[in-house]
FIBAGU-243754 format. One record per residue (C-alpha): residue in one letter; x, y, z. Coordinates in Angstrom, 1 decimal. Layout:
FIBAGU-243754
   r        u        v        w
   A        X        Y        Z
...
end
This chain:
FIBAGU-243754
   r        u        v        w
   N    104.3     32.9    147.7
   G    105.7     34.5    144.1
   A    102.5     35.4    143.4
   R    101.8     37.0    146.1
   I    104.9     38.6    146.0
   L    104.2     39.8    142.5
   E    100.3     41.3    143.1
   L    101.3     43.6    145.6
   D    104.7     44.8    143.7
   G    103.2     45.0    140.5
   R    104.7     48.1    139.6
   Q    107.7     46.4    139.0
   P    108.5     44.4    135.3
   A    107.4     40.7    135.6
   D    110.2     39.6    133.3
   E    112.7     41.0    135.5
   I    111.5     38.7    138.8
   L    111.3     35.8    136.1
   Q    114.6     36.9    134.6
   A    116.0     36.6    138.2
   S    114.5     33.4    139.5
   L    115.6     31.5    136.3
   R    118.8     32.8    137.3
   A    119.5     31.6    141.5
   I    117.5     28.1    140.0
   Q    120.3     28.3    137.7
   A    123.3     28.2    140.1
   A    121.8     26.1    141.6
   L    121.3     23.4    139.5
   S    125.3     24.1    138.6
end
């Protein structure tokens, strides 16, 4: 589903989305 979101909202920088995902993962692990 993440890929679908990127396709629909391609105007938003992918780096920003990736960083947000990494922060969410780190928060879940910590």
